[in-house]
N, C-alpha and C positions, 0 to 999 in steps of 0.2 A: 942749694939753690932750687927754687921751685920752678918747674917747667909748666908753662901755661900755653894752651892751644885754643885759639878762638875759632869759631865757625858761625855760619848763619847769615853772613853779609850777602849783599847782592843789590840788584836794581829793583826799585819799587816806585810806583807812582805816588804822587802827592796824595796824602790822605790814607795811604796804606799802612800796613804794619809789618814788622819783622821781629823775630826773636833771635838774639845773639846768645851763643853759649861759650863758656870759658871752662875748659876742663883742666884741672890742676893735677900735678903728679903726686901730691901729698894730700892728706886729709885737710879739707878746707877749715875744719875746726881748729887746726894748728896754726892757721893764718890769722894774724890780728885783724887786718883789714884787707878785703879783696873787693875789686870793683872795676869800673869802666871809665876810661878817658877817651877823648877823641881829638883828632888833629886834622886840620886842613893845611895845604901847602902855604907857607909863608906866615903861618900863625903858630902860637904856642899851643902845646897840648893842654887841654882843659878838662876839668872834672865833669863827668856825667853823673855817676852814682857809685856809692860804695856801701858795703855791708860789713859789719864787724863780726867777730866770732860769737859775740853775744846776741847778734841779730839786729843791732841798731843800724838803721839805714840813713844815708845822707845823699841829697840830690842837689844838683845845680838848680838854683832858683828858677831859671828860665825853662827848666824841663819838668818841673813838678806837675803831676797830673797827666802827663803824656807817657813818661817812661817809668818802668817799674823794675827794680832789681829784686831777684829772689835767688834761692839756692836749694840744691838737693844734696844734702850731706852724704847720703849713701853713694851718690855718683861723683862726689867731689867736683861738682859743677855749679857754676854761678851763671845765672841767666839775666839778660836785659830784654824786657819786653818793650818794644817801641811802637806806639800807636800815633795816629794822626800825623804821620811823618810829613815834614816840610822840606823843600829844596835846601834850606839852610842847615838841615841835619846831615847833609852829605859830608862825609869825612871818613878817615880811617879810624876805626874803633879798636882801642887797645885794652887788654885786661892787665891789671896790676895787682900784685900781691905783696903785702908788707908784713914782715915778721920783726921780731925785736932786733935782730942783727942783720937783716937782709931785705932787699926789695927786688922784685922780678917783674919783667914785662913780657907779654906775649908778642908775636910778630904782627898782630893786627889783622883786622878784616875790613874790607872796603864796603861801605854803605853808600849807595847813590840813589838819591830821590829825584826823579825826573820823569816828565811825561814824554 
């Protein structure tokens, strides 16, 4: 089982930026797909962005151009750069890692966009 630890959440004003980090307990190159999802109370968890071991990225259509996923293989860490944040981006952001026989979730980090 892959252990994932998210960090970097917090309170930011509309239009601001945050960078989330997800540190994995194994080499992220051994993870088929790793990425970010978010959830607000009363709604289903939704895709934000993912990156494959080969470097292919995938984004929720509504977030393209504002959010960027990247990784540092040496640090076994995946990042989510979030720019031009809006109040509707407020959510708990979760890191997810999928391998052939398993899937893991982090505990999440709260992002609040408010003035």
